[in-house]
N, CA, C and O atoms as a DFTB+ gen file, in Angstrom:
304 C
 N C O
     1  1      61.324      74.422     -51.797
     2  2      61.090      72.912     -50.975
     3  2      61.266      72.293     -49.395
     4  3      60.561      71.516     -48.752
     5  1      62.089      72.753     -49.184
     6  2      62.616      72.483     -47.764
     7  2      61.008      73.351     -46.839
     8  3      61.869      73.598     -45.994
     9  1      60.281      73.685     -46.531
    10  2      59.229      74.203     -46.021
    11  2      57.882      73.781     -46.313
    12  3      56.819      74.191     -45.846
    13  1      58.238      72.430     -47.606
    14  2      57.591      72.129     -48.013
    15  2      56.727      70.290     -47.626
    16  3      55.700      69.611     -47.630
    17  1      58.656      70.391     -47.258
    18  2      58.950      68.612     -46.789
    19  2      58.444      68.543     -45.559
    20  3      57.889      67.615     -44.972
    21  1      58.788      70.012     -45.124
    22  2      58.506      69.941     -42.949
    23  2      57.187      70.293     -43.136
    24  3      56.273      70.080     -42.339
    25  1      57.077      71.049     -44.623
    26  2      55.163      70.782     -43.786
    27  2      54.542      69.254     -43.478
    28  3      53.778      68.703     -42.687
    29  1      55.770      68.798     -45.168
    30  2      54.223      66.991     -45.511
    31  2      54.520      66.172     -43.906
    32  3      53.679      65.598     -43.214
    33  1      55.750      66.323     -43.674
    34  2      56.637      65.365     -42.416
    35  2      55.552      65.741     -41.306
    36  3      55.018      64.891     -40.593
    37  1      55.256      67.263     -41.232
    38  2      54.595      67.770     -39.773
    39  2      53.511      66.965     -40.186
    40  3      53.544      65.848     -39.668
    41  1      52.492      67.179     -41.003
    42  2      51.142      66.502     -41.533
    43  2      51.296      65.130     -40.704
    44  3      50.887      64.996     -39.551
    45  1      52.004      64.033     -41.527
    46  2      52.210      63.002     -41.702
    47  2      52.453      62.536     -40.091
    48  3      52.108      61.527     -39.476
    49  1      53.116      63.598     -39.747
    50  2      53.584      62.817     -38.154
    51  2      52.878      62.751     -37.320
    52  3      52.994      61.874     -36.463
    53  1      51.464      64.081     -37.289
    54  2      50.419      64.508     -36.973
    55  2      49.635      63.806     -36.646
    56  3      49.333      63.551     -35.481
    57  1      49.069      63.278     -37.826
    58  2      48.066      61.683     -38.638
    59  2      48.542      60.245     -37.979
    60  3      47.748      59.328     -37.769
    61  1      50.231      60.171     -37.625
    62  2      50.352      59.142     -36.833
    63  2      49.895      59.495     -35.571
    64  3      48.962      58.841     -35.107
    65  1      50.540      60.719     -34.704
    66  2      49.799      60.519     -33.210
    67  2      48.782      60.438     -32.378
    68  3      48.491      59.932     -31.295
    69  1      48.045      61.505     -33.740
    70  2      46.074      61.266     -33.850
    71  2      46.077      59.725     -33.406
    72  3      45.824      59.256     -32.296
    73  1      46.537      58.892     -34.925
    74  2      45.516      57.446     -34.771
    75  2      46.373      56.867     -33.570
    76  3      45.728      55.937     -33.086
    77  1      47.542      57.043     -32.913
    78  2      48.083      56.359     -31.987
    79  2      47.525      56.704     -31.326
    80  3      46.926      55.674     -31.016
    81  1      47.000      57.708     -30.512
    82  2      46.248      58.696     -29.061
    83  2      44.863      58.054     -29.387
    84  3      44.377      57.752     -28.297
    85  1      44.051      57.727     -30.339
    86  2      42.834      57.280     -30.744
    87  2      42.328      56.099     -30.248
    88  3      41.249      55.807     -29.732
    89  1      43.584      55.319     -30.578
    90  2      43.560      53.666     -30.792
    91  2      43.985      53.161     -28.632
    92  3      43.492      52.313     -27.888
    93  1      45.170      54.310     -28.403
    94  2      44.998      54.085     -27.156
    95  2      43.559      54.151     -26.010
    96  3      43.154      53.534     -25.024
    97  1      43.139      55.316     -26.870
    98  2      42.227      55.189     -25.543
    99  2      40.742      53.828     -25.871
   100  3      40.072      53.197     -25.054
   101  1      40.724      53.831     -26.850
   102  2      39.493      52.539     -27.121
   103  2      40.509      51.341     -26.881
   104  3      39.685      50.438     -26.736
   105  1      41.704      50.752     -26.747
   106  2      42.366      49.242     -26.406
   107  2      43.013      49.306     -25.090
   108  3      44.015      48.613     -24.913
   109  1      42.490      50.180     -23.983
   110  2      43.282      49.986     -22.514
   111  2      44.263      48.671     -21.597
   112  3      44.952      48.632     -20.578
   113  1      43.660      47.368     -23.052
   114  2      44.228      46.567     -22.682
   115  2      45.216      45.817     -23.250
   116  3      45.164      44.677     -23.713
   117  1      46.430      46.848     -23.132
   118  2      47.260      46.672     -24.335
   119  2      48.696      45.707     -23.338
   120  3      49.460      45.374     -24.244
   121  1      49.052      45.400     -22.547
   122  2      50.241      45.436     -22.667
   123  2      49.845      43.947     -21.808
   124  3      48.752      43.384     -21.741
   125  1      51.238      43.536     -21.161
   126  2      50.619      41.542     -20.525
   127  2      50.996      41.529     -19.092
   128  3      51.820      42.109     -18.385
   129  1      50.720      41.265     -19.049
   130  2      50.123      41.154     -16.676
   131  2      51.473      40.410     -16.451
   132  3      52.177      39.941     -17.346
   133  1      51.673      40.384     -15.370
   134  2      53.174      39.750     -14.149
   135  2      52.613      38.081     -14.518
   136  3      52.994      37.194     -13.754
   137  1      52.227      37.922     -15.026
   138  2      52.078      35.783     -14.847
   139  2      52.714      35.820     -16.438
   140  3      53.738      35.190     -16.705
   141  1      52.364      36.210     -16.930
   142  2      52.162      36.384     -18.668
   143  2      54.135      37.095     -19.070
   144  3      54.838      37.054     -20.080
   145  1      54.301      37.555     -17.921
   146  2      55.948      38.201     -17.737
   147  2      57.034      37.066     -18.159
   148  3      57.855      36.840     -19.048
   149  1      56.357      36.311     -16.574
   150  2      56.622      35.411     -16.243
   151  2      56.486      33.834     -16.710
   152  3      57.190      32.966     -16.193
   153  1      55.819      33.636     -17.414
   154  2      55.567      32.025     -18.137
   155  2      56.386      32.391     -19.156
   156  3      57.207      31.574     -19.572
   157  1      56.245      34.366     -20.020
   158  2      57.074      34.390     -20.923
   159  2      59.199      34.323     -20.740
   160  3      59.769      34.289     -21.831
   161  1      59.818      34.315     -19.901
   162  2      60.604      34.306     -18.967
   163  2      60.685      32.796     -18.756
   164  3      61.249      32.179     -19.660
   165  1      60.250      32.135     -17.786
   166  2      60.522      30.532     -17.648
   167  2      60.084      29.796     -19.315
   168  3      59.646      28.653     -19.185
   169  1      60.117      30.061     -20.101
   170  2      60.064      29.535     -21.701
   171  2      60.956      29.574     -22.326
   172  3      61.588      28.669     -22.870
   173  1      61.208      31.496     -22.292
   174  2      62.661      31.455     -22.569
   175  2      64.595      31.013     -22.279
   176  3      65.673      30.881     -22.858
   177  1      63.655      30.924     -20.432
   178  2      65.479      30.121     -19.603
   179  2      64.962      29.065     -20.691
   180  3      65.687      29.167     -21.681
   181  1      63.629      27.745     -20.937
   182  2      63.434      26.825     -20.756
   183  2      64.324      26.678     -21.965
   184  3      65.377      26.075     -21.756
   185  1      64.047      27.228     -23.503
   186  2      65.202      27.613     -24.822
   187  2      66.290      27.136     -24.880
   188  3      66.864      26.199     -25.435
   189  1      66.612      28.400     -23.824
   190  2      68.212      28.729     -23.820
   191  2      69.258      27.214     -22.937
   192  3      70.242      26.560     -23.282
   193  1      68.105      27.218     -21.372
   194  2      69.446      25.909     -21.373
   195  2      69.276      24.537     -22.953
   196  3      70.017      23.825     -23.630
   197  1      67.692      24.897     -22.821
   198  2      67.916      23.252     -24.090
   199  2      69.377      23.277     -25.097
   200  3      70.426      22.697     -25.377
   201  1      68.168      24.881     -25.467
   202  2      69.988      25.276     -26.470
   203  2      71.768      25.003     -26.176
   204  3      72.549      24.483     -26.973
   205  1      72.087      25.532     -24.790
   206  2      72.780      25.635     -23.992
   207  2      73.086      23.890     -24.528
   208  3      73.684      23.669     -25.581
   209  1      72.539      22.680     -23.562
   210  2      72.687      21.309     -23.432
   211  2      72.816      21.220     -25.514
   212  3      73.834      20.785     -26.053
   213  1      72.002      21.551     -26.052
   214  2      72.539      20.770     -27.300
   215  2      73.524      21.279     -27.643
   216  3      74.327      20.348     -27.711
   217  1      74.361      22.796     -28.104
   218  2      75.480      22.751     -27.683
   219  2      76.962      21.908     -27.494
   220  3      77.918      21.309     -27.988
   221  1      76.459      22.275     -26.677
   222  2      78.463      21.762     -25.571
   223  2      77.462      19.381     -25.494
   224  3      77.483      18.506     -24.629
   225  1      76.986      19.449     -26.579
   226  2      77.150      18.462     -26.293
   227  2      78.244      17.643     -27.748
   228  3      78.372      17.969     -28.928
   229  1      78.920      16.381     -26.838
   230  2      79.216      16.126     -27.806
   231  2      80.061      16.014     -29.395
   232  3      81.195      16.150     -29.854
   233  1      78.946      15.742     -29.755
   234  2      78.466      15.423     -31.315
   235  2      78.574      17.036     -32.017
   236  3      79.621      17.404     -32.550
   237  1      77.725      17.654     -31.961
   238  2      77.436      19.482     -31.950
   239  2      78.553      19.759     -31.873
   240  3      79.219      20.213     -32.804
   241  1      79.020      19.495     -30.551
   242  2      80.928      21.135     -30.130
   243  2      81.686      20.361     -31.302
   244  3      81.935      20.662     -32.470
   245  1      81.867      19.591     -30.761
   246  2      83.688      18.246     -32.240
   247  2      82.823      18.930     -33.776
   248  3      83.549      18.899     -34.769
   249  1      81.030      19.660     -34.069
   250  2      81.597      19.907     -35.399
   251  2      81.325      20.608     -35.455
   252  3      81.543      21.006     -36.599
   253  1      80.496      21.824     -34.488
   254  2      81.358      23.748     -34.677
   255  2      82.908      23.858     -34.459
   256  3      83.533      24.860     -34.806
   257  1      83.531      22.692     -33.821
   258  2      85.180      23.203     -33.972
   259  2      85.364      23.130     -34.725
   260  3      86.108      24.040     -35.088
   261  1      85.010      22.130     -35.816
   262  2      85.664      21.145     -37.040
   263  2      85.296      22.780     -38.234
   264  3      86.086      23.253     -39.051
   265  1      84.204      23.167     -37.988
   266  2      83.891      24.376     -38.710
   267  2      84.484      25.190     -38.519
   268  3      84.999      25.609     -39.556
   269  1      84.904      26.066     -37.128
   270  2      85.477      26.759     -37.052
   271  2      87.540      26.637     -37.744
   272  3      88.194      27.361     -38.494
   273  1      87.857      25.404     -37.004
   274  2      88.931      25.145     -37.580
   275  2      88.813      25.358     -39.627
   276  3      89.201      26.305     -40.312
   277  1      88.400      24.568     -39.889
   278  2      88.696      24.794     -41.407
   279  2      87.932      25.875     -41.585
   280  3      87.180      25.235     -42.319
   281  1      87.275      27.304     -41.572
   282  2      86.274      28.763     -41.320
   283  2      88.083      29.775     -41.382
   284  3      88.381      30.672     -42.170
   285  1      89.134      29.052     -40.024
   286  2      89.843      29.513     -39.528
   287  2      90.988      29.183     -40.608
   288  3      91.250      30.271     -41.120
   289  1      91.687      28.319     -41.116
   290  2      91.963      28.191     -42.113
   291  2      92.231      27.723     -43.366
   292  3      92.916      26.885     -43.953
   293  1      91.309      28.717     -43.580
   294  2      91.117      29.559     -44.956
   295  2      90.272      28.067     -46.311
   296  3      90.131      28.202     -47.526
   297  1      89.905      26.867     -45.470
   298  2      89.708      26.071     -46.130
   299  2      87.610      26.100     -46.897
   300  3      86.624      26.080     -46.160
   301  1      87.577      26.139     -48.177
   302  2      85.512      26.078     -47.869
   303  2      85.573      25.134     -48.271
   304  3      84.558      24.448     -48.392
């Protein structure tokens, strides 16, 4: 049984590797260029700043503190 499972896994892995190699040679432009990375980083930083501003605002901060206090007190 062990040999049969091992042979089946080897066949499956060979199929995956062979397909990956054939797809890689057909599609050379698979990654992002530097400008796309830069735009992605700028967007992520902008989102983080907005999220930080929202979470640290007075109303949201008070609500989060109330939720944590309620959880620590054991009240549902």
